[in-house]
Structure formats: C-alpha cells, structure tokens
N, C-alpha and C positions, 0 to 999 in steps of 0.2 A: 176639137174634142179630144183628138189623139194626144195632143200636147198636154192637156189637163190630166188625162189618165196616166201618161208617162211620168209627169211631174209628181203626182200623188203616189205612184208606185215607188219612185225613188225616195220620197219622203218616208214612206212606210218601211222601206228596206233599211234606211239609215237610222231611223228612230225606233222602230218597233222590234227589230231583231235583237238589239242588246237588252231590251226589257224582257223579252221572252227567255233569253239565255240566263238572265239573273233571277228568273221566276218571280217577278214583281207584279203580282196579280192586280192590286189596286191601281198601280200605274198603267198597266195594260188597258184596264177598263176605262180609265180616264182618257188615255190617248185615243182609244177607239171611238169613244163618244164624240170627242172633238173632231177627230179625223173624219168620221162619217158625216157629221154635220157640215164640215167644211167641204167635203167632196160633193155632197148633195147640192149645196149652194153654188159651187163652182159649175157643176153640170147644168143646173138650171140657168145660170147666167149665160153659159156658152150656147145653150139651146134656144136662147131668146126669150125665156120666161122672165117677166118682170118681177123681181124679188124686192119687196119693200126693205127700206133701211132698218137695221137693227136699232139705230139711234132713235127712230120714231117710236118704236116699241118701248124702248127704255124710258123715253120721255113720258109716254102714257102711263107706264107703271109708276114712275116717280111721282107724277101728278096725282095719281089715285091714292098714293100714300101720303100726300100733302107735302111732298118735297120738291125741290127744284135743283137743277144743276147749272 
C-alpha cells in the first residue's frame, strides 16, 4: 500500500505541479479526475477488493449501442 501511495505522490509531483504553475485549469481538472480514478482502483486492488475489468463494462456498453469491437 505504501508503495502505491509513494508512486502516486511522485506522479502528482511530476505532472501536476507544472500544470498548476502554468494555471491550466481545464488540464488540472482532467488530470485530477483521471488521477483520483486511478488511485482509487489501485488502492482497491492492493486492499484485495475484486475490481471488475473495464473491458467488460466497455463491451456491455458497446453491445447496448448495437456495436461490437
């Protein structure tokens, strides 16, 4: 768990700090949305919670739209 948190902290420092310095509001919001989603999934995986594959969800969405991949 500590390794995941350290890794995500480093990613945030490397990627988020330049966005904040340049005052790129939309980019910061997009980064934070993806970052929080990734962090949540990583913490759940490390904690032993079974997280379903995103590909299964994507397949269901495409099938409901009458598409296939």
